[in-house]
C-alpha positions in Angstrom: 114.6 94.0 100.2 117.2 96.5 101.2 120.7 95.4 102.3 120.2 96.6 105.8 117.4 94.2 106.1 119.0 91.5 104.7 121.7 91.9 107.1 119.6 92.0 110.4 117.8 88.7 109.0 121.1 87.0 108.6 122.5 88.1 112.0 119.2 86.9 113.5 119.3 83.4 112.1 118.3 80.9 113.4 115.1 82.6 114.2 113.9 81.5 117.6 110.2 80.0 117.7 108.8 82.2 120.7 109.8 85.5 122.2 108.6 89.0 121.6 110.3 91.0 118.6 110.5 94.5 118.0 111.7 96.3 114.8 112.2 100.1 114.9 111.9 102.0 111.7 113.0 100.2 108.3 110.8 98.5 105.8 107.9 96.4 106.0 109.5 93.5 104.2 111.6 93.3 107.3 108.9 92.7 109.4 107.1 90.4 106.9 109.9 87.9 106.9 109.8 87.5 110.8 106.3 86.6 110.7 105.9 82.9 110.8 109.5 81.9 111.6 109.2 83.8 114.8 106.4 81.8 116.7 106.1 84.7 119.4 104.9 88.3 118.5 106.8 90.7 116.1 105.9 94.4 116.6 106.9 97.2 114.3 107.4 101.0 114.8 107.4 102.3 111.2 108.5 105.9 110.2 107.1 105.9 106.5 103.2 106.0 106.1 103.8 104.0 102.8 105.6 101.2 104.5 103.0 101.2 107.5 100.2 100.5 104.9 102.2 97.4 103.7 102.1 95.9 107.2 101.7 92.4 107.5 98.4 91.6 109.1 100.1 89.6 111.9 102.4 92.3 112.9 101.6 94.7 115.9 102.0 98.0 114.5 102.9 101.1 117.0 102.3 104.7 116.0 104.2 105.8 119.2 107.2 104.4 121.3 106.2 100.8 122.5 106.7 99.4 126.0 108.5 96.4 126.6 109.9 94.2 127.5 111.3 92.6 124.1 113.6 89.5 123.8 115.3 91.1 120.6 115.3 94.4 118.7 116.2 95.2 115.3 117.3 98.7 114.4 117.9 99.5 110.7 119.8 102.7 111.5 118.4 106.1 110.4 120.8 108.5 108.4 119.4 111.1 111.1 121.9 110.6 114.0 119.7 112.0 116.6 116.8 109.9 115.9 119.2 106.7 115.7 120.5 107.8 119.6 116.7 108.4 120.6 116.0 104.6 119.6 119.0 103.4 121.2 117.8 104.8 124.3 114.4 103.4 123.9 116.1 99.7 123.1 117.7 100.2 126.7 114.3 100.7 128.0 112.5 98.1 126.4 115.0 95.2 126.2 114.4 92.5 128.6 117.3 91.0 130.8 119.2 88.9 128.7 117.5 90.2 125.6 119.8 91.5 122.4 119.7 94.2 120.0 121.0 94.2 116.4 121.9 97.2 114.6 122.9 97.9 111.1 123.3 100.6 108.4 124.9 102.1 105.5 128.4 103.1 106.1 127.9 106.1 104.1 125.0 107.3 106.4 126.9 107.2 109.5 126.6 103.6 110.7 130.2 103.5 112.3 129.4 106.4 114.2 125.8 105.5 115.4 127.3 102.0 116.3 129.6 103.7 118.5 126.7 105.6 120.4 124.8 102.5 120.8 127.8 101.0 122.9 127.9 104.0 125.1 124.4 103.3 126.2 124.0 99.7 125.6 127.4 98.5 126.8 130.1 96.9 124.7 129.1 95.0 121.6 129.2 91.2 121.7 129.9 91.1 117.7 130.2 93.2 114.7 131.1 93.4 111.0 131.2 95.1 107.7 129.7 93.8 104.2 128.7 95.4 101.4 129.4 98.9 102.5 127.3 98.4 105.7 127.8 97.9 109.3 126.1 95.7 111.6 126.7 95.1 115.5 125.1 92.9 118.3 124.4 94.0 121.6 123.4 92.2 124.8 121.4 94.0 127.5 123.6 95.2 130.1 123.3 98.1 132.8 125.2 101.2 132.0 125.1 103.5 135.0 123.2 106.7 134.6 126.3 108.7 135.5 128.3 106.8 132.6 125.8 107.8 129.9 126.7 110.4 127.3 125.5 114.0 127.8 123.2 113.6 124.7 121.1 110.8 126.6 119.3 113.6 128.5 118.9 116.0 125.8 115.0 117.1 125.0 114.1 115.2 121.6 116.6 112.7 121.9 115.2 111.2 125.6 112.3 108.8 124.6 109.2 110.5 125.1 110.2 114.0 125.0 110.2 116.6 122.4 112.4 119.5 121.2 111.1 122.9 121.1 112.0 125.8 118.8 110.5 129.3 118.0 109.7 131.0 114.8 108.4 134.5 114.2 105.4 134.8 112.3 104.5 138.4 111.8 106.5 139.8 114.5 105.0 137.3 117.0 107.1 134.4 118.6 105.5 130.8 118.4 106.9 128.1 120.3 106.7 124.9 118.2 107.8 121.1 119.3 109.4 118.6 117.0 111.6 115.6 117.2 114.5 114.0 115.3 113.5 112.2 112.0 111.3 115.5 110.9 112.6 117.6 108.3 114.7 120.5 109.2 115.0 119.4 112.9 114.4 122.3 115.4 115.1 125.1 112.9 113.5 127.0 110.2 115.2 126.1 106.9 116.0 128.7 104.3 113.5 127.8 101.8 110.8 127.8 104.1 111.9 131.1 105.5 111.4 132.7 101.8 108.2 130.8 101.4 106.5 132.2 104.5 107.8 136.0 103.7 105.6 135.5 100.5 102.9 133.6 102.0 99.6 135.7 101.5 96.6 134.3 102.9 92.9 135.9 102.0 90.3 135.7 104.7 88.6 132.5 105.4 90.7 130.4 102.8 91.0 126.7 102.9 94.8 125.8 102.9 96.7 122.6 102.2 100.0 122.0 103.5 101.7 119.2 101.6 104.9 117.8 103.3 104.1 119.5 106.5 107.1 118.5 108.8 106.2 119.8 112.2 103.7 122.5 110.6 105.3 125.6 110.2 103.7 126.4 107.1 100.3 125.3 108.3 100.6 127.3 111.4 101.8 130.7 109.6 98.6 130.0 107.4 96.4 129.7 110.4 97.9 132.8 111.8 97.4 134.8 109.0 93.7 134.3 108.7 93.1 130.5 107.0 89.6 129.0 108.0 90.9 125.7 107.6 94.3 124.1 107.4 94.9 120.6 106.4 98.4 119.2 106.8 99.8 116.1 105.2 103.4 114.0 105.6 104.3 110.9 104.5 106.7 110.6 107.7 104.9 109.5 110.7 107.0 111.4 113.1 106.3 114.5 111.4 102.5 113.7 111.4 102.8 113.5 115.5 104.8 116.6 115.7 102.4 118.6 113.5 99.5 117.1 115.1 100.9 118.0 118.6 101.4 121.7 117.4 98.1 122.0 115.5 96.4 120.8 119.0 98.4 123.3 121.1 97.4 126.4 118.8 94.0 125.3 118.3 94.4 125.0 114.5 91.1 124.1 112.8 91.9 121.2 110.2 93.4 117.6 109.9 96.8 116.3 110.3 96.8 113.3 108.0 99.8 110.6 107.3 100.0 109.6 103.7 101.6 110.5 100.1 100.9 113.7 98.5 97.2 114.1 98.0 96.3 110.6 98.8 95.0 111.3 102.5 92.5 114.2 101.4 90.4 112.3 99.2 88.3 114.6 96.8 88.9 117.8 99.1 89.4 120.9 97.4 91.5 124.1 98.6 91.8 127.7 97.8 95.7 127.3 98.5 98.2 124.4 98.3 101.5 125.2 99.7 104.5 123.2 100.0 108.3 122.6 100.1 108.5 119.4 98.4 111.3 117.0 99.0 113.5 116.3 96.2 116.1 113.8 97.5 115.9 110.0 98.1 118.7 109.3 100.0 121.3 111.2 98.0 119.7 110.9 94.7 117.6 113.3 93.2 113.7 112.3 92.8 111.2 114.7 91.5 108.3 112.3 91.7 106.8 114.0 94.7 107.0 117.5 93.0 105.6 116.1 89.9 102.5 114.6 91.5 102.1 117.6 93.5 101.9 120.0 90.7 100.2 117.6 88.3 97.4 116.5 90.5 97.1 120.0 91.9 93.9 120.9 89.7 91.9 118.4 91.0 92.3 119.7 94.7 91.9 123.3 94.0 88.7 125.5 94.1 87.8 127.7 91.4 90.3 130.7 91.5 92.7 128.7 93.7 96.4 128.6 93.5 99.4 126.4 94.5 102.6 127.8 96.2 105.7 126.0 96.1 109.6 126.9 97.1 112.3 124.9 95.3 116.2 125.0 94.8 116.8 127.1 92.1 118.4 124.7 89.9 115.2 122.5 89.7 113.0 123.5 86.7 109.6 123.4 88.6 108.4 126.5 86.6 108.4 124.4 83.4 106.3 121.6 85.1 103.9 124.3 86.3 103.7 125.7 82.9 102.3 122.3 81.5 99.5 122.6 84.2 98.9 126.2 84.9 97.9 129.2 82.6 99.3 131.5 85.0 102.9 130.7 86.5 104.9 133.3 88.1 108.0 133.4 90.3 106.9 135.4 93.3 110.6 135.4 94.8 113.9 134.3 94.3 117.4 134.2 95.5 120.4 132.5 94.3 119.5 129.2 96.0 115.6 129.1 96.1 112.7 130.4 93.7 109.0 130.4 95.4 106.7 129.7 92.5 102.9 130.4 92.2 100.5 128.6 89.7 97.1 129.4 89.0 94.0 128.9 86.4 94.8 125.3 85.5 94.7 124.3 81.5 
């Protein structure tokens, strides 16, 4: 169990034998520890679909923001400050009179600033502390006049239930997309994806899979360039919500699925697999997603199919692709990014 979960449990002790509890984000193990000792109900809104799949049977899992009231809310602070702010405003909405909220996070991920943000919308903290490079704080529900709320409390995307809008230009056409905090690249087109899109060629009626879709920028581009079907996959449930929303608005034929790499698509095969794969887990480099993306690609490609990925230039994805494909080429490159294509599996 992570340190932040242990802190929240320690600060919750002794656990009451009734009441309604809500956990925002975090890991399944935290929700699991509450089942049994908490005689009331435990609800959980996960972000990672892999954690959601581990949800205890007796926990009520929410894919969207739940309604209150809750007697206690536990918030393992996410590193995305805007997402933390959104959830603090959600706590303000769903916390029952007299209820309390416990927040905790790593100091290296901005916990101190996020706890200061919480005080601006939940009222002065009741207690706080610092342990093992983590901070925690307890708040009791108090009314903060709307006029006293910070300016960010009414920003689209940070307000619970709202969405951020941003515009991408695809083949000279401006397209509005919607996203929310906690989704990769937030409300902008990152440089790596922009380079990939500049070299994304789609043959008419191709079937495309976008792995790690985020808000769906690559999938939307593939659709606009003639793909017959675009499936989009992401492990992040917030990204899946955003991509599904954009796919519906733009009438994209295909599925938006929650899960890890190829897990959600089963035995489906495609003409093109495309991705800007993540390579960080926290502050550490983690190539496990890219390794699976490349290594398992052949069993998900149609005859003549190909995989197209963008990566930071210092990552040796080309060597990994050469172990799987006969034809590997660098389609484009800058000092920071490379776009690589693999075809004809070994």
